[in-house]
C-alpha atoms as an extended CHARMM CRD file, in Angstrom:
* protein
*
        52  EXT
         1         1  UNK       CA            108.6030000000       99.2750000000      101.9080000000  PROA      1               0.0000000000
         2         2  UNK       CA            111.4910000000      101.4600000000      100.7570000000  PROA      2               0.0000000000
         3         3  UNK       CA            111.7840000000      101.6350000000       96.9630000000  PROA      3               0.0000000000
         4         4  UNK       CA            115.2700000000      100.9970000000       95.5620000000  PROA      4               0.0000000000
         5         5  UNK       CA            116.0660000000      103.0010000000       92.4230000000  PROA      5               0.0000000000
         6         6  UNK       CA            116.8930000000      101.1740000000       89.1990000000  PROA      6               0.0000000000
         7         7  UNK       CA            120.5820000000      100.3380000000       88.8960000000  PROA      7               0.0000000000
         8         8  UNK       CA            121.2760000000      100.3350000000       92.6340000000  PROA      8               0.0000000000
         9         9  UNK       CA            122.9230000000       97.1650000000       93.9170000000  PROA      9               0.0000000000
        10        10  UNK       CA            122.5180000000       95.7750000000       97.4230000000  PROA      10              0.0000000000
        11        11  UNK       CA            125.6930000000       94.2220000000       98.8510000000  PROA      11              0.0000000000
        12        12  UNK       CA            125.1850000000       91.8880000000      101.8260000000  PROA      12              0.0000000000
        13        13  UNK       CA            128.2260000000       91.2950000000      104.0320000000  PROA      13              0.0000000000
        14        14  UNK       CA            127.7430000000       87.8790000000      105.6350000000  PROA      14              0.0000000000
        15        15  UNK       CA            130.8880000000       87.8490000000      107.7830000000  PROA      15              0.0000000000
        16        16  UNK       CA            131.2670000000       89.2050000000      111.2720000000  PROA      16              0.0000000000
        17        17  UNK       CA            130.7270000000       92.9500000000      111.4950000000  PROA      17              0.0000000000
        18        18  UNK       CA            131.4360000000       94.9080000000      114.6590000000  PROA      18              0.0000000000
        19        19  UNK       CA            128.4140000000       97.1880000000      114.7770000000  PROA      19              0.0000000000
        20        20  UNK       CA            130.0810000000       99.2910000000      117.4770000000  PROA      20              0.0000000000
        21        21  UNK       CA            132.2430000000      100.8110000000      114.7200000000  PROA      21              0.0000000000
        22        22  UNK       CA            131.3590000000      104.2070000000      113.3690000000  PROA      22              0.0000000000
        23        23  UNK       CA            130.4530000000      105.0340000000      109.7910000000  PROA      23              0.0000000000
        24        24  UNK       CA            134.0840000000      105.7910000000      108.9640000000  PROA      24              0.0000000000
        25        25  UNK       CA            135.2560000000      102.2970000000      109.9680000000  PROA      25              0.0000000000
        26        26  UNK       CA            132.3620000000      100.6160000000      108.1630000000  PROA      26              0.0000000000
        27        27  UNK       CA            133.0860000000      102.6540000000      105.0110000000  PROA      27              0.0000000000
        28        28  UNK       CA            136.7510000000      101.6630000000      105.2370000000  PROA      28              0.0000000000
        29        29  UNK       CA            135.6880000000       98.0040000000      105.4020000000  PROA      29              0.0000000000
        30        30  UNK       CA            133.6630000000       98.4630000000      102.2060000000  PROA      30              0.0000000000
        31        31  UNK       CA            136.7100000000       99.9750000000      100.4960000000  PROA      31              0.0000000000
        32        32  UNK       CA            139.2320000000       97.3910000000      101.6870000000  PROA      32              0.0000000000
        33        33  UNK       CA            137.2020000000       94.1630000000      101.6420000000  PROA      33              0.0000000000
        34        34  UNK       CA            134.7100000000       94.6760000000       98.8240000000  PROA      34              0.0000000000
        35        35  UNK       CA            136.9240000000       97.0440000000       96.7830000000  PROA      35              0.0000000000
        36        36  UNK       CA            133.8840000000       99.2850000000       96.2740000000  PROA      36              0.0000000000
        37        37  UNK       CA            133.2030000000      102.9920000000       96.7910000000  PROA      37              0.0000000000
        38        38  UNK       CA            130.9630000000      103.4590000000       99.8720000000  PROA      38              0.0000000000
        39        39  UNK       CA            129.6710000000      106.7330000000       98.3900000000  PROA      39              0.0000000000
        40        40  UNK       CA            128.6720000000      105.1530000000       95.0590000000  PROA      40              0.0000000000
        41        41  UNK       CA            124.9380000000      105.1610000000       95.8110000000  PROA      41              0.0000000000
        42        42  UNK       CA            124.7680000000      101.3960000000       96.2680000000  PROA      42              0.0000000000
        43        43  UNK       CA            123.5390000000       99.8470000000       99.5240000000  PROA      43              0.0000000000
        44        44  UNK       CA            126.0410000000       98.0070000000      101.7440000000  PROA      44              0.0000000000
        45        45  UNK       CA            124.2740000000       95.9890000000      104.4120000000  PROA      45              0.0000000000
        46        46  UNK       CA            126.3540000000       94.4970000000      107.2600000000  PROA      46              0.0000000000
        47        47  UNK       CA            124.8420000000       91.2910000000      108.5940000000  PROA      47              0.0000000000
        48        48  UNK       CA            126.1600000000       89.3080000000      111.5570000000  PROA      48              0.0000000000
        49        49  UNK       CA            125.5820000000       85.6300000000      110.8090000000  PROA      49              0.0000000000
        50        50  UNK       CA            125.6740000000       84.7780000000      114.5200000000  PROA      50              0.0000000000
        51        51  UNK       CA            122.9470000000       87.2280000000      115.4760000000  PROA      51              0.0000000000
        52        52  UNK       CA            119.8300000000       85.7710000000      116.9870000000  PROA      52              0.0000000000
């Protein structure tokens, strides 16, 4: 288990996420869609609802 420090939020993206994108494109999605800073220390977890 990975401990998550106090005050860190975990953001789960439940829409479609193209995992072929690089970190730059995923960070841009965090900025544009969630209006959050991808370097804030919070965890942004892309999740494809159609997976599996």
